[in-house]
N, C-alpha and C positions, 0 to 999 in steps of 0.2 A: 504494500500500500504506500502511495506516495506521501511525502511529508506534509503536503498541502491538504491532504484529505482530512475531513473532520471526523471520520468514522472512528469510534472508540470501542473498546471491548464492552460486551453486554453481560459479561459474567457477573453473577450476583445481583443483577438488576431485576426489579419487580416488573410485572406486566405493564403497569401504568408508566413506570419510568422508561421502559423500552419504547412505548408508544410516544411519549413526549420527546424522546431522543430522536426517533424517526422523523417526527414532525420538524424538529429543529434542523436536522441534517439534510433532509431530502432536497430542499430548495437550494441549499449551498452547493450540493453536488451537481445539480442540474445547471446552476449558474456557471459552474466551472467546466461544464460540458463533460463531466465524468460519469458517463452513462453506465459503465461497468460497475463503478462504485455504488451508484444509485440502485442498480439491479441487485447487487450483493446485499445492500442495506435492506431491501424489501423482502428478500427470499425467506427469512425465518419469521416474518411478521404475519399476524392473523389478518384475514381479508377485511374484517371490519375496521381494524386499525389502519390498514393501507388506505381504505376509503377515506378515513378522517384525514390522513396525511395529504392525499390528493386534493381533497376539498380545500385545504389550507393554502394550496399553491395558487399563484397567479394563473388566470385562465389560460394564458399562452403555454404554460408548462404542464397543465393537467393532462393533455393528450400525450405529451412526450412521456410522462411518468407512467401513464396507463399502458402504453405500448411496450414498456419494459417487462410486463407481466406475461407469464405463460398463459396459453389460451384458456385452460380450465380454471386457473386462478383468476384470470381477468373477468370471466363470466360471474364468478362468485363475488368479486370486488364490486363489479358494476351494480349488482343487486343491492349493495349496501350504500351506494352513493345517493346523495340528495338528488331529487328529480331535476333541479335546475342544472346540476353538473351532468347528469345523464343526457339531458337535451343538448347541452353544449358539446359533449363528446360526439353525439350523433352527427352534429353539423361538421365536426372536424374530421371524422373518419371517412374513408372511402366506402362506397355503397356495400361492397362485399364484406368488409369488416363489420359493418353495422348488422347485416343480415345474420352473420354467423353468431354474433353475440346475442341478438334478440332471439334467434332460433333456439339457443341453448338455455335461455333463462327459464326458471320455473313459471308455470302458467299464471299463478296469482301475482307474482312480481311483474311479469310482463303486462298483465292487465292494468296493474297500478301505474306502470310507466305510460301505457297508452292513454290513460286518463289525463295525463299531463301534456301529451303531445298534440300538435295541431292535427285536425282530422285528415288533412291531405297527406301528412307524413304517416299516419296510422294506416291509411288505405294502401300506401306504397309498400309499407312493411308487411302487411297482411298478405298482399299478393305474392311476395317473394318467399313466404314461409311454406313449410311442408304442409300438405293437406291435414295431417293429424294435429299438428301444432296450431294451425289456423282455426280448425274446428274447436279445439279446447279454448282458445283465446276468445273467439267469437261468442262461445257459450257464456263465459264469465262476463264479458262486456254486455251481454243481453240482460243481465240481472240489474236491479236497481242499485245505485251506489249505497254504501254503508249497510249492506245486508250480507247475510251469510253466503249467499250465492256469488256475490261479487268478490269476496275475500278468500273463498275456499280454493283448494287445489284439487284437480281431478286425478292427481297422481297418488293413488292408494292401492293397496294389495287386497284383492278380493278372492276369497276361497269358497269352494263348494262344500256343503255339509258332508258329502260322501267321501271326500278326500281323506286319506290316512295322514297321520302326522308325518310319516316318512316322506310321502309324496309332497306334502305341503312344504317341508323343509327344502326340498330340491326346487320347488316352484318359487319359493321366496328368494332363495339364493340366486336364481336367474334374474330376478327383478330388482334386487336390492340396489343396484347401481343407478337405476333410472327412476326409482320412486322416491318421493320426498321423505317418507318415513315408513319404517316397517315395524315400529314399536307396537302399533295397534293394527290388527288384521280384521277384516270384515267378511262375513259370510253372506252371500246373496243367492237367490234362486235364479231360475232361468230367465225371469223377467227383470232381473237386477234389483228386486225388492230386498231390503235389508232384513236378514233373518237373525243375525247374532254378531257378537264381537268377542274377540279374544286378544290377548297380548302375546308378544314374543316369548315372554316368560312361561305362559301356559303351554306353548309349543315345546319349549326346551324341557320342561319337567314331565311332559306327557310320554306315554309309551308309544313307540313307533307304529304299532298296529291300531291304536285308537283312531277314531275318525274325528273330524273337526266338529261334527254335530254333538259328539260326546263331551267335548271339553269347552265349548263356547258358551258364553252368557247370552241368554235370549232376551233378557230385560235390558234393552238398550236405551240410553239417554241420547236423544238425537235432536237436531234442530231443522227447521224448514229453510228452504232457499230464501224466503222473504223475511226471516227472523232478523231483527235489528242487530247490528254488530256488537252493540253494548250488551245486549242480552246474551249473545254468544260468549262474550268475555266473562260475564257473570257465571254462566254455567260451567265453563272450564275452570274458573277460579273456585267455585263452590265444590266441585267434585274432584279437584286436583288432577284433571285430565291432562294428557299430553296432546290430545286431539279429540275432536268431536265430529261424528258423522253428519253430513248434510243430505237430506232427502227432499225430493220434489213432492208435488201434491199426490202422486200415485205411490208414494212411499218407496220410490226407486232411489238407490244410493247414487248420488251424482258427484260427491266430493267430500273432503274433510277440511276442517279448519284446525290448524296446528297452533300450539302454544306460542311460538315465536311471532305469529301474526297477531295473536291476542295481546302480547306485550306492546306491539306497535299501536294497536287500537286503544289500549288503556292510556298510553302516553298522549295520543292524539286527542282523545276525548277529555282527558284531564286538562290539557293545554287549552282546548276550546272553552271549557267551563271556567277556567281561571281568567281568560281574556274577557269572557262575558261578565263574570263577577266584577271585574274592574271597569265595566262599561266600554270595552274595546272589542270591536268586531274583528274576528280572526281571519276573515277573507277566505273561507272554504278550505282551511287547512294549510295555506301556504306559509312559508317561513316569514314570520313577522319582521325579523331583523334583516332580512334580505329584500324587503319590499321597499319600493320607491317612497321617499319621505312625503311627497305630496299625497300619495295614496294612503299612507299612514295617518296623516293629518285629516284627510277626508273621512276616514273610518271613525276616528276618535271624536270628531267635532259633533257628530249627530247626537250622541248621548250628552255631550257637554251643553249643547243648545237646549236639549230637553230639560236638563237639570238647571240651567240658567233661568229658563222661563219659569220653572217650578219654584225656584228660589225667590222669584219676585213676590210669591205669596207670603214669604216671611217678612219681606219689606212692607207689604201691604198691611199685615197684622200689626207690626210695630207702629206704622204710621197712624193706624186707627186708634191707638192707645196713647195718643199725645197727652190727653188730660191726666192720665195716671202718671206718666213720666214727668210731666211738669211739676207735679206735687211731690213725687218721690223719685228724684233723679238717680238715687243709688240703685234702683232696680236695673238700670241699664248695664251696670257692671257685670251682672251675672248671666246675661243672655248668652254669650259665647260658651260659658261653662255648661249651661243647661242643654243647649242644642248639640254641643259637641258630645256630651255624655250620652244623650239620647241616641244620637247617630251611631256611636260606638256600640251601645247595647243592641240596637237593631241590627247592626252589621254582624255582630257575634251570633245572634239568633238565626239570621238568614243563612249565614255560612254553615252553621251546624245542620240546619234543616236541608239545605240544598245538597250537602255532602251525604246526608242520610238517605235522601231520595236516590242519589246516584249509586250508592252502595246497597240499596234495597233494604236498609236496616229499619226503615220507618213503616214498611208495609204491615208488619205484625202488630204494631202499636196502634195504628189508626190515627187519622188526622186530629180528632178531638183530643186524644190523649197527648199528642205532641204539642198542640197549641196550649193546652192546660199546663203542661209541664214547663214550657217556656215562659208562660205568663207568671207562674209561681216563682220561677227562677228570677224573673224580672222584679217581682215584688221583694224577694229577699235582697237582691242587689240594690234596689231602690232604698230599702230601709237602712242598709249598711252605709251606702253612700250619703244618704240624707243626714244621718247622724253626724258624719264628719263635716259635711258641707254647712249644716246649720251652725255649728260652732265656729267654723271658718268665716261664714258670712257675718255673724255677730261680732267677731273680733275685728273685721274690716270696717263695718258700718256702725257698730255700737247701737243697733236697733233690732230688737227682738222680732218686731213685726216683719221686717224685711227678711231676717234670717229664717223665720218659720215659713214664710212664703216660698223662699228658695228651697227649703228642705221638703215641704209637701209637694211642690211642683216637680222636684227631681224624682221623688218616689213614684208619682203618677206617670211621669214621662218614661221612666224605666219600664213600668208595666206595659204602657202603650207601645214602646219600641220593641219589647220582646214579643208581644202579641202580634204586632204588624210584621216583624221579621220572620215569624214562623207561619203566619197565616197566608201572606201574599205568595210565597213560592208554592205552597200547597194548592192555592187557588189557580195559579198559572198551570200547574200540572193537570188539574181537574179539567180545564178548558182546552187542554191539548197543546199548550205552549211550553217552551223550555223554561223550567223553574229558575235557571240561572239568569234569565232575562230580568227577573225581579232581584236585581243585584244590589250590593251594599250601597253604592252611590245613590240609587233611586230611593231605597228605603230610608237612607239618611236624610235625603232632602224632604221626603214626605213627613218624617218625624220632626224635622226642624219646624215646619209650618205649624203643625198641631202642637208641638212643644211650646212654642212662643205663645200661642193662643191660651194654652193651659196656664202658663206662668202668669200672664196678665190677668186672667180670670180669677186665679187664686189670690193674687196681690190685691185686686180690686175688692174682693170679698173680705180679706183680712185687714188690709190697711185702711181702705176707705169705707168699709162696711156696706158696700153697695152690691 
C-alpha cells in the first residue's frame, strides 16, 4: 500500500467504527484516483454499510464507487440505497447495466424502486425484463400502495402435503439460492390455497419418511392482499414472526411479507407520525432533509397559518376582558404561565393517546376509559401545580385574590387540556382521519383560547364578584 493511502488496519475495530472508517476513507481514495485501494476498502464491508458510504459521496463519485463492486454484491448494495441515489445511478449507467441490476433485484424492492421512478422509465425497464420477473413486478404494482400486496415478495417455498420430509429437503435445497427466505415453508393445494405452515426447524427435526401434512401447522395466521401495512407490522410484531403469508380473496397464497420489510414500515410510519405530530407534512415518505427548502417551507406554512389564525382567538378573548385588566393589571403577568402549562399538559395527553392508538394498546381499554383516565391525571396534575403556583403568585403580587384565581384556573385548564388531548385524537380516528393530525400544536392552540377564557372568568368571579 502506498504511503499516501489513508487505509489503516481494521483489526480490533467494532462494526460501527469500521463503517465510519469506510465513510471517511472512500472519498479520499477516489479523489486520489486509487480505485484498487477503494475496491480493497469495500471488499470486507457489509452491503448496507457500503450503501451508506456511497450515499455520503458527491454525486459524481457515486457511480464510480458502485462500479467497483462485484455484480452480486452490487445488486444487494443497490437495494439498500436511498431511492434518490438509485435514480441517479440509473441515469449514469449504460442501459444494459441498469437492466441487469433491476432484473436481479428482489421483486418487492424492485416494486419500491419503480414507485419512485418516472412512468416512462418504468415502462422501458419492464419491457426489457424477463417475462417471469415482469409478471411478478406487475402483480405487486397492481396492488394499492401501503398494503400487504404491495410490500410482499412472491419468492417463497411452497410444498405439497404428500411430500416426504426427505423429498422436501432436496426440493428446498434446489430453491434456497433464488428464494428470499426458507425459514418458513408453506403448504398449498392444487389451487394454490394455503393449507398449512411449517418452519425449517420442523423439517430438520422430523423423520425423513414423515410427510409435510404430518408435521405442518394448519392454524395459520395470514393477512389479505389489501391489509394495511401497519396492521401487517403489528401482526408480525405480536407473534414474533419472521414472515407472514399473504393470501388473495380466494385464499390463494400469493406472497409473504418478511420481517426486514416490516422494520422499514415501522420506521416509515413512525417518521410520518412524528412529522404530523409536529405539524409538518412528510411529503409521501420522501426524505425531508433532502427536499428543496422552498418545498419544505410550503409544507410547514399550512399548519402555521392555521395555528396563527386560531391564535387570534386568544387575542380576541384578552381584548374582550379590558375592564378586568384595567382594574387588576397583575392578572396579565400570569397569562403566559397558564396557557403554556395548559398546552404542555394537552400535548402530553395527545402524545400518549396517539402512540397508544398506533401500538393498538388502547383498543382493550375503550375510549371512555382512556378519556376518564387522562382527565383524572389532569386533575391530579392541576392540583399539584396549582398548589405551587398559588404560593408563587402570592409572593409576586402580594394579593390572595389574584393568587387563588391563578391556582383555580390552572387546575381547571389542566383538566381541560388532558381531556381535549385525549378526546380529539380518538374523535379523529372515529371519523376515519389520522389521529396524528390532531397534533400537539393544534391542541395547544385550542387550549390557549379556552384557557384564557377560563382564567378571566374565574378572576372576574373572585376579584370583582361578578
